N, C-alpha and C positions, 0 to 999 in steps of 0.2 A: 504494499500500500505506499502511496507517495503522498506524502504532505508537502503542499507547497507554502511555506513560510514567507512573510513579506521579506524583502531585502530592503535594508536601510541604508541609504547612501551616506557615505562620509560628507561632512559639511567642511569644507575650506573657508576660512575667515575671508570676508572682503578686504583687500589691502589697498589702501589709498596712499599713492606717493605724492606728497605736496612738493610744488617748486621750493627753492630756497626763499623767495620773497614772500611765499605764504605760509613758511612755518610757524609753529603756534610756540609761544613762550609757555612755560608751566602753568602760569595762571590762564591764559587763554584755552589750553587743553583741558583744565579742569572745568571751566565754564563751559566748554563744549560737550564735555560728558554729563553735565547737570541738564543741559537742555536735550538731551538724547537718552533719557534714562531707560527707555525700553531695549537698549542695546546694550552688549558688554563690549566696552572699547579699551583696547590698549596700544600702546605706542612702543614701536622699536627703538632700539639705541641710534637708530639712524633717522628717525623722525617717521618712518612710516605708521600709519593708523590701521589697525587690525579690528574689524568689526564683526561680531557674531551676535546671532538672536540670543532670545533668552534660553535658558537650560530646560530641557523637558520636565515634566513634573515628576516622572520616576526617578530620574538621576537627581532631582532635587531633593526628594526624600531621602535617598542615600546620603546624600552630603549633609542633610539635617541631622542625621544619626552619628555622622563622623564628627561633626562639629558639636554634638551634644557630648559625646565620650571624650572629645579633647577639653570640652569645657569643665568638665567635672574633674577632670585630673588637673587642670590648671588652678582652679580653685582650691583643692586640696594641697597642690605642691606651693602655691604662693609666690613663686620666684619671678613669674612672667605673666604676660597676658596673651589673651588667644583673639583670633580674627575669623570672621565669615569670609563668603566668596563675594561680597558686593563691594569690599574696598579695594584701593589700589595704593601700591608703593612705588616710590619713584627709586629705582635702583642706582648704585654708583655709576653705571655705564649710561644713564640718562634715561633707559627704558621706563616704562610705567607697566605694570603687570599685577594682575589680581589672582593670587591662587585660590584655591576652593577652601583652603583651611591654613592658618598660619599660626606661629608662635614666636614671641620675642621676649627677651629677657625684660624685666622692669627698668634696670640700670640704664639700658639703651634706648627704652622708650622714654624714659623721665629726662634724656638728655636732650630731646628735640622739644622745641619751643611748642606752647599751646596752639600758636597761630598756624604752624606748620602741620600739627597733626590733624587740622580739621580739613586739610586738602589731601593731598597724595602724598604721605609723610616720605621724606627722603631717607629710607633706611630698606636694607634687605632683611626679611626675617631669618631666623636661625633655622627654622622649621618650617616645611611647606608641605602641603598635600594637594595633588591633582587626582582628579577623579574623571576617567575617560567615561564620556556616555557613549550611547550606541552609534551617535553619528561623529564623534570627535576623530579628527585625524592623527593616528599616533606618532607619526612622524613629528608634527607640530609641537605636540606636547612633549615630547622627549627633547627637542631643541628647547623649549621653554624651561624644563627642569635643569639642564645643564647651564643654562643662563643664570639659574638663580644660585648654582653651586658656584658658577665663575665670580659671582658677585657678593658671595659671602654667607650663602646658606650652608649649614654644617649638616644636615640631614632633611633628605626629600624622599617622598613616597608618591609613585605614580600608580595608582590602582586602575588596571585595566579590567573593568568588568566585562567587556567584549571578550577577552582571550583568557579571562581568568587568570590573570598574572598580576604580580607586584613588582615594579622596578624601583630598586632602592640605590639612591644618589648620596654619595660622600664625597667630600674633597680628595683629591689626590690619589682615586682608586677607582678601579674599574666598576660599572654598574651592575648591582647584583639584581638577579632574576629569580623570583620566586613562583612556583606554580602551585596554584590554589592554596595559599597559606591560609591558616584559620585565624591567625594572630599576628600582629605586627608589634615590636617591641621599640620603644623608644630610647633604647640603649642609655649612654651616659649623658646625653644632651637632656633627656626626658626621664629621669629615673622613675621608674614605678609605671609609666605609662604603657598600656597595652590596648592596642586598638583591636576589638573583636569584630572581625570581618563577618563571622556568622549571623552577628546581631546587625551589621549594615547591610547585608544582603538578604537578610529574612524580611526586611521591608518590602522586597520585591519578589520574596519566594525564589531566589536565584541560589543555587548551590555554588559555592566557590571553594 
């Protein structure tokens, strides 16, 4: 018996290249994003704008569970603060990126002025998570993860629901690939934090 399952096409972000005379300042880019809240907009270190639509509801459910688990540990640990998927960070190379979840030490966050915190704060999180949806392009997400590492991230998890794999990024080492892991450990950076992937994926009844 043959079952015809729907094929979900991968979505490539729209990339807008602006002439140098039209390049945006940090303030202008922030205002542009506020005027276009229905889109997820990031900026590359070369000034290109990458525009994607809102995440599908199913992936958003999974991301909510991830943020919830990270949030519980963050409050218990008390050494840093967590972030969800709607905020942007200005990395040292000038790119503005928005991970699905992130964590930053209190000492680094408090060193940023309150005024800058209200926009796309000039900081690269120590820890980031990216969750691949059914339509996300894996190569683009891998490039994004490597950019985090190159700009100061100490630990990054790329969770690929589509292939049931997790890619673990660390500085100065090869990417580690895990097949169907049940949990992920925050290692020495986030001591005691364990992400229960069975809980994440039970949101959508997906075995990982």
